C-alpha positions in Angstrom: 31.9 -87.9 18.4 35.3 -88.6 16.7 35.5 -91.8 15.1 39.0 -93.1 13.9 37.5 -94.7 10.8 35.6 -93.0 7.9 31.8 -93.5 7.9 29.6 -93.8 5.2 26.5 -91.5 4.6 23.8 -91.0 1.9 24.1 -87.5 0.7 20.5 -87.3 -0.8 17.5 -89.7 -0.6 16.2 -88.5 -3.9 18.6 -88.2 -7.0 17.7 -85.0 -8.8 20.7 -84.5 -10.6 23.7 -85.8 -8.9 23.7 -87.7 -5.7 25.8 -90.6 -4.2 27.5 -92.2 -1.2 30.3 -90.3 0.9 32.8 -91.2 3.3 32.8 -88.9 6.7 35.5 -88.5 9.2 36.7 -86.3 11.9 33.9 -84.7 13.7 30.6 -86.4 12.6 27.2 -85.0 13.8 23.9 -87.0 13.1 20.8 -84.6 12.3 17.1 -85.6 11.6 17.7 -85.3 7.9 21.4 -86.6 7.5 25.0 -86.2 8.5 27.5 -83.2 8.8 31.3 -83.9 9.0 34.3 -82.1 9.3 35.7 -83.9 6.2 34.2 -86.0 3.5 35.0 -87.6 0.2 32.6 -89.2 -2.4 32.4 -93.0 -2.6 30.4 -93.1 -5.7 28.1 -90.8 -7.7 24.8 -91.5 -9.5 23.8 -89.1 -12.3 20.2 -88.5 -13.1 19.0 -88.7 -16.7 18.9 -84.9 -17.0 22.6 -84.3 -15.4 24.2 -85.3 -18.7 23.9 -83.2 -22.1 23.1 -85.1 -25.4 26.2 -84.5 -27.2 29.2 -87.0 -26.9 31.9 -84.1 -26.8 29.8 -82.4 -23.8 29.1 -85.5 -22.1 33.1 -86.6 -22.2 33.8 -83.1 -20.8 31.4 -83.5 -18.1 32.6 -86.8 -17.2 36.4 -86.1 -17.3 35.5 -83.7 -14.5 33.9 -86.5 -12.7 36.2 -88.9 -13.0 39.1 -86.9 -11.5 37.7 -88.5 -8.0 38.7 -91.7 -8.7 35.5 -93.2 -7.8 32.7 -95.2 -9.4 30.0 -93.3 -11.6 26.7 -94.6 -12.3 23.8 -93.7 -14.4 20.6 -93.8 -12.7 17.8 -93.9 -15.3 14.5 -95.5 -16.2 16.1 -98.7 -17.1 17.9 -99.1 -13.7 21.5 -98.2 -12.7 23.9 -98.4 -15.4 27.7 -98.2 -14.6 29.5 -95.3 -16.8 32.9 -95.3 -15.1 34.7 -97.7 -12.5 37.7 -96.7 -10.8 39.6 -99.8 -11.7 38.5 -100.5 -15.2 37.7 -96.9 -16.5 34.6 -96.4 -18.9 32.2 -99.1 -19.0 31.2 -100.6 -22.4 27.6 -100.9 -21.0 27.6 -97.3 -20.0 29.3 -96.1 -23.3 26.5 -98.2 -25.5 23.8 -96.4 -23.3 25.1 -93.1 -23.8 25.8 -93.7 -27.6 22.1 -95.1 -27.9 20.8 -92.1 -26.0 22.7 -89.7 -28.0 21.4 -91.3 -31.3 17.8 -91.1 -30.0 18.0 -87.4 -29.3 19.4 -86.7 -32.7 16.8 -88.6 -34.4 13.9 -87.0 -32.5 15.8 -83.5 -33.5 16.1 -84.5 -37.1 12.2 -85.5 -36.8 11.2 -82.5 -35.4 13.0 -80.7 -38.3 10.9 -82.4 -41.1 8.2 -80.6 -42.9 4.9 -82.0 -42.5 1.4 -81.0 -43.2 0.3 -78.1 -40.9 3.8 -76.7 -40.5 4.2 -73.0 -41.2 6.8 -71.6 -43.5 7.8 -68.0 -43.7 8.1 -66.9 -47.3 10.3 -63.9 -46.8 8.4 -60.7 -47.9 5.3 -62.6 -48.6 4.0 -63.9 -45.5 3.4 -67.2 -43.7 2.3 -70.3 -45.9 0.8 -73.4 -44.3 2.1 -76.8 -45.7 -0.6 -78.8 -47.3 1.6 -81.5 -48.7 5.3 -82.3 -48.4 7.1 -84.5 -50.8 10.8 -85.3 -51.2 11.4 -82.7 -53.9 8.8 -80.1 -53.5 6.3 -78.8 -51.0 2.8 -77.3 -51.7 1.7 -74.7 -49.2 -1.3 -72.2 -49.0 -0.3 -68.6 -48.7 -2.9 -66.0 -47.5 -5.6 -68.8 -47.1 -5.9 -68.9 -51.1 -2.9 -68.9 -52.9 -1.1 -72.4 -53.5 2.4 -72.1 -54.0 4.8 -74.7 -54.7 8.3 -74.6 -53.2 11.3 -76.8 -54.1 12.4 -78.7 -50.8 16.2 -77.7 -51.3 15.1 -74.0 -50.9 13.3 -74.2 -47.6 15.7 -74.2 -44.5 15.3 -74.1 -40.8 16.4 -70.7 -39.4 17.7 -71.5 -35.7 17.7 -67.8 -34.9 14.0 -67.2 -35.6 13.2 -70.9 -34.7 11.1 -71.4 -38.0 11.1 -72.7 -41.5 12.1 -69.8 -44.2 11.8 -69.9 -47.9 13.2 -67.1 -50.4 10.2 -65.6 -52.4 12.1 -66.4 -55.6 11.9 -70.1 -54.5 8.0 -70.2 -54.9 6.0 -70.8 -57.8 2.3 -70.1 -57.9 0.5 -73.3 -58.4 -3.1 -73.7 -60.0 -5.8 -75.0 -57.8 -5.4 -77.2 -54.8 -2.2 -79.2 -54.2 
């Protein structure tokens, strides 16, 4: 079959990361599970929630590549279809607002995950692992070796990305008498 005008076909029924509509022309063959064509060009794209990174710089880099097609790009998420880029107007304010809010939520979750709370463990370098019993704004009380209560100034506890744990210098710990 050799149509003279482009045909439209759906690339994928279920959008896993990136899917969309394409225009097909030249020799076009219909199969049980879709179409195959000699020539094709995307008509629009739909990105799934996991297709874009969370930092705005990485998102901009990814979208810059996709916008070179000069087609409409949408975000297909739990809140429905949100336009990110339209060929005639560029970035959509609704899409940018969505990406900014999504990025803020991601960073808030990361910050919350990196907040010391009761039950967390802190590696006191050279002494062992202490379990947080009480975490205040200025100091933390932790139990070391199931018997020693230590007080650590909050400013001396840091998250070590390489070891994926909280760490404190042994010089930052002061023995506390009794329970915190």
